[in-house]
FIKOLZA-1660 file (N, C-alpha, C; in steps of 0.1 Angstrom, whole numbers, plus 5000, padded with zeros to 4 digits):
% residues 96
   i   px   py   pz ch aa at
   1 8010 3867 0258  A  X  N
   1 8013 3862 0272  A  X CA
   1 8026 3852 0270  A  X  C
   2 8035 3852 0280  A  X  N
   2 8048 3844 0280  A  X CA
   2 8043 3828 0282  A  X  C
   3 8047 3821 0272  A  X  N
   3 8043 3807 0272  A  X CA
   3 8050 3799 0283  A  X  C
   4 8062 3802 0286  A  X  N
   4 8067 3796 0298  A  X CA
   4 8061 3798 0311  A  X  C
   5 8058 3812 0313  A  X  N
   5 8051 3815 0325  A  X CA
   5 8036 3809 0325  A  X  C
   6 8029 3808 0315  A  X  N
   6 8018 3802 0316  A  X CA
   6 8019 3787 0317  A  X  C
   7 8031 3780 0312  A  X  N
   7 8032 3766 0315  A  X CA
   7 8034 3765 0330  A  X  C
   8 8039 3772 0337  A  X  N
   8 8045 3772 0351  A  X CA
   8 8031 3772 0358  A  X  C
   9 8023 3783 0354  A  X  N
   9 8011 3784 0362  A  X CA
   9 8002 3772 0360  A  X  C
  10 8002 3767 0348  A  X  N
  10 7993 3754 0344  A  X CA
  10 7999 3743 0353  A  X  C
  11 8012 3741 0356  A  X  N
  11 8016 3732 0365  A  X CA
  11 8011 3733 0379  A  X  C
  12 8007 3745 0383  A  X  N
  12 8003 3746 0396  A  X CA
  12 7987 3746 0397  A  X  C
  13 7981 3750 0387  A  X  N
  13 7967 3752 0387  A  X CA
  13 7958 3745 0377  A  X  C
  14 7965 3739 0369  A  X  N
  14 7958 3732 0357  A  X CA
  14 7946 3725 0362  A  X  C
  15 7947 3716 0373  A  X  N
  15 7937 3708 0376  A  X CA
  15 7925 3714 0382  A  X  C
  16 7925 3729 0384  A  X  N
  16 7915 3735 0386  A  X CA
  16 7906 3739 0373  A  X  C
  17 7912 3737 0363  A  X  N
  17 7905 3739 0350  A  X CA
  17 7895 3728 0347  A  X  C
  18 7885 3731 0337  A  X  N
  18 7878 3719 0332  A  X CA
  18 7887 3710 0322  A  X  C
  19 7882 3699 0321  A  X  N
  19 7890 3690 0313  A  X CA
  19 7891 3694 0299  A  X  C
  20 7881 3701 0293  A  X  N
  20 7882 3707 0280  A  X CA
  20 7893 3718 0280  A  X  C
  21 7891 3726 0289  A  X  N
  21 7903 3738 0292  A  X CA
  21 7917 3733 0293  A  X  C
  22 7917 3721 0300  A  X  N
  22 7931 3715 0301  A  X CA
  22 7937 3711 0289  A  X  C
  23 7928 3704 0281  A  X  N
  23 7932 3696 0268  A  X CA
  23 7934 3709 0259  A  X  C
  24 7926 3718 0256  A  X  N
  24 7930 3729 0248  A  X CA
  24 7942 3736 0251  A  X  C
  25 7945 3737 0264  A  X  N
  25 7958 3744 0269  A  X CA
  25 7971 3737 0265  A  X  C
  26 7968 3723 0266  A  X  N
  26 7979 3713 0265  A  X CA
  26 7983 3713 0249  A  X  C
  27 7972 3712 0242  A  X  N
  27 7973 3711 0227  A  X CA
  27 7981 3722 0222  A  X  C
  28 7976 3733 0227  A  X  N
  28 7983 3747 0222  A  X CA
  28 7998 3748 0228  A  X  C
  29 7999 3749 0241  A  X  N
  29 8010 3754 0248  A  X CA
  29 8021 3743 0249  A  X  C
  30 8017 3731 0250  A  X  N
  30 8027 3722 0251  A  X CA
  30 8028 3712 0239  A  X  C
  31 8018 3711 0231  A  X  N
  31 8020 3703 0219  A  X CA
  31 8022 3712 0207  A  X  C
  32 8021 3725 0210  A  X  N
  32 8024 3736 0199  A  X CA
  32 8013 3734 0187  A  X  C
  33 8002 3730 0187  A  X  N
  33 7992 3729 0178  A  X CA
  33 7985 3745 0176  A  X  C
  34 7981 3747 0164  A  X  N
  34 7977 3760 0161  A  X CA
  34 7961 3758 0165  A  X  C
  35 7954 3771 0167  A  X  N
  35 7943 3773 0169  A  X CA
  35 7933 3765 0159  A  X  C
  36 7937 3767 0147  A  X  N
  36 7930 3759 0135  A  X CA
  36 7929 3745 0137  A  X  C
  37 7942 3738 0140  A  X  N
  37 7943 3725 0143  A  X CA
  37 7935 3720 0153  A  X  C
  38 7936 3727 0165  A  X  N
  38 7927 3722 0177  A  X CA
  38 7912 3723 0174  A  X  C
  39 7909 3735 0167  A  X  N
  39 7895 3735 0163  A  X CA
  39 7891 3725 0154  A  X  C
  40 7898 3721 0146  A  X  N
  40 7894 3708 0136  A  X CA
  40 7893 3696 0144  A  X  C
  41 7903 3694 0153  A  X  N
  41 7903 3681 0163  A  X CA
  41 7890 3681 0171  A  X  C
  42 7886 3692 0176  A  X  N
  42 7874 3692 0183  A  X CA
  42 7862 3697 0176  A  X  C
  43 7862 3697 0166  A  X  N
  43 7850 3702 0156  A  X CA
  43 7843 3714 0160  A  X  C
  44 7852 3723 0165  A  X  N
  44 7845 3737 0169  A  X CA
  44 7852 3748 0159  A  X  C
  45 7848 3760 0162  A  X  N
  45 7854 3770 0155  A  X CA
  45 7868 3775 0159  A  X  C
  46 7876 3781 0151  A  X  N
  46 7888 3786 0155  A  X CA
  46 7886 3797 0167  A  X  C
  47 7876 3806 0165  A  X  N
  47 7874 3816 0176  A  X CA
  47 7873 3809 0188  A  X  C
  48 7863 3799 0190  A  X  N
  48 7860 3793 0202  A  X CA
  48 7871 3788 0209  A  X  C
  49 7881 3783 0202  A  X  N
  49 7893 3778 0207  A  X CA
  49 7902 3790 0213  A  X  C
  50 7904 3800 0205  A  X  N
  50 7907 3813 0209  A  X CA
  50 7903 3819 0223  A  X  C
  51 7889 3818 0222  A  X  N
  51 7881 3822 0233  A  X CA
  51 7885 3814 0248  A  X  C
  52 7885 3802 0245  A  X  N
  52 7887 3792 0255  A  X CA
  52 7901 3795 0261  A  X  C
  53 7911 3797 0252  A  X  N
  53 7925 3801 0256  A  X CA
  53 7927 3813 0265  A  X  C
  54 7919 3822 0259  A  X  N
  54 7919 3835 0267  A  X CA
  54 7912 3834 0280  A  X  C
  55 7902 3826 0282  A  X  N
  55 7896 3824 0296  A  X CA
  55 7906 3815 0304  A  X  C
  56 7912 3807 0297  A  X  N
  56 7922 3798 0306  A  X CA
  56 7934 3808 0311  A  X  C
  57 7939 3817 0301  A  X  N
  57 7950 3825 0307  A  X CA
  57 7944 3833 0319  A  X  C
  58 7933 3839 0317  A  X  N
  58 7927 3848 0328  A  X CA
  58 7924 3841 0340  A  X  C
  59 7921 3827 0340  A  X  N
  59 7920 3819 0353  A  X CA
  59 7933 3816 0358  A  X  C
  60 7943 3812 0350  A  X  N
  60 7955 3809 0356  A  X CA
  60 7962 3821 0363  A  X  C
  61 7960 3833 0357  A  X  N
  61 7964 3845 0362  A  X CA
  61 7956 3849 0375  A  X  C
  62 7945 3847 0376  A  X  N
  62 7936 3850 0387  A  X CA
  62 7939 3840 0399  A  X  C
  63 7942 3828 0396  A  X  N
  63 7945 3819 0407  A  X CA
  63 7959 3822 0413  A  X  C
  64 7969 3826 0405  A  X  N
  64 7982 3830 0409  A  X CA
  64 7979 3843 0417  A  X  C
  65 7973 3853 0412  A  X  N
  65 7971 3865 0421  A  X CA
  65 7964 3864 0434  A  X  C
  66 7956 3852 0436  A  X  N
  66 7950 3852 0448  A  X CA
  66 7959 3841 0456  A  X  C
  67 7966 3830 0452  A  X  N
  67 7974 3820 0460  A  X CA
  67 7988 3821 0459  A  X  C
  68 7993 3827 0449  A  X  N
  68 8006 3832 0449  A  X CA
  68 8017 3819 0450  A  X  C
  69 8012 3808 0445  A  X  N
  69 8019 3796 0445  A  X CA
  69 8034 3796 0437  A  X  C
  70 8032 3802 0426  A  X  N
  70 8047 3804 0417  A  X CA
  70 8055 3815 0425  A  X  C
  71 8048 3824 0428  A  X  N
  71 8056 3836 0431  A  X CA
  71 8064 3831 0446  A  X  C
  72 8056 3825 0453  A  X  N
  72 8064 3820 0466  A  X CA
  72 8074 3811 0464  A  X  C
  73 8071 3802 0453  A  X  N
  73 8082 3790 0452  A  X CA
  73 8093 3799 0446  A  X  C
  74 8093 3809 0437  A  X  N
  74 8103 3817 0432  A  X CA
  74 8110 3825 0442  A  X  C
  75 8104 3829 0453  A  X  N
  75 8109 3837 0464  A  X CA
  75 8118 3825 0473  A  X  C
  76 8113 3814 0474  A  X  N
  76 8119 3804 0482  A  X CA
  76 8132 3798 0475  A  X  C
  77 8130 3797 0463  A  X  N
  77 8143 3794 0454  A  X CA
  77 8155 3803 0455  A  X  C
  78 8152 3818 0457  A  X  N
  78 8160 3827 0457  A  X CA
  78 8168 3828 0470  A  X  C
  79 8159 3824 0480  A  X  N
  79 8165 3824 0494  A  X CA
  79 8175 3809 0494  A  X  C
  80 8171 3799 0487  A  X  N
  80 8178 3786 0490  A  X CA
  80 8191 3790 0483  A  X  C
  81 8192 3799 0474  A  X  N
  81 8206 3802 0468  A  X CA
  81 8216 3806 0478  A  X  C
  82 8210 3811 0488  A  X  N
  82 8220 3818 0499  A  X CA
  82 8225 3807 0508  A  X  C
  83 8220 3794 0508  A  X  N
  83 8222 3783 0516  A  X CA
  83 8234 3776 0511  A  X  C
  84 8243 3773 0519  A  X  N
  84 8256 3765 0512  A  X CA
  84 8254 3750 0516  A  X  C
  85 8245 3744 0523  A  X  N
  85 8242 3730 0525  A  X CA
  85 8234 3724 0514  A  X  C
  86 8241 3718 0505  A  X  N
  86 8233 3712 0494  A  X CA
  86 8222 3702 0497  A  X  C
  87 8226 3692 0508  A  X  N
  87 8215 3684 0511  A  X CA
  87 8205 3691 0517  A  X  C
  88 8206 3700 0525  A  X  N
  88 8195 3708 0530  A  X CA
  88 8186 3714 0519  A  X  C
  89 8192 3722 0509  A  X  N
  89 8185 3725 0498  A  X CA
  89 8178 3715 0490  A  X  C
  90 8183 3703 0488  A  X  N
  90 8176 3694 0481  A  X CA
  90 8164 3687 0489  A  X  C
  91 8166 3687 0502  A  X  N
  91 8156 3684 0511  A  X CA
  91 8142 3695 0510  A  X  C
  92 8146 3707 0511  A  X  N
  92 8137 3717 0508  A  X CA
  92 8130 3718 0497  A  X  C
  93 8137 3717 0485  A  X  N
  93 8132 3717 0470  A  X CA
  93 8123 3704 0469  A  X  C
  94 8125 3692 0476  A  X  N
  94 8117 3681 0474  A  X CA
  94 8103 3686 0480  A  X  C
  95 8101 3695 0490  A  X  N
  95 8089 3698 0496  A  X CA
  95 8083 3708 0489  A  X  C
  96 8088 3716 0480  A  X  N
  96 8081 3728 0474  A  X CA
  96 8077 3723 0460  A  X  C
% end
């Protein structure tokens, strides 16, 4: 799965995850730790970390499929590209 896309979804929906899921996601996708490094830090198995990451990826994708926050923001940004009023664009972007 695309790391950039998952990080964007995490920005929207990360707070809906458990604290453990959030920490594992951050350590892997933002701090670039390996599964083994995370497992060692948490004193769990590497497979447990991998399973948790898969669960998190599925949750993030499920939230997006239901709520469409990222998709809608992307659509709004495309529409904003057609507006010539920079001040208006900045005001709208501050709201999204």
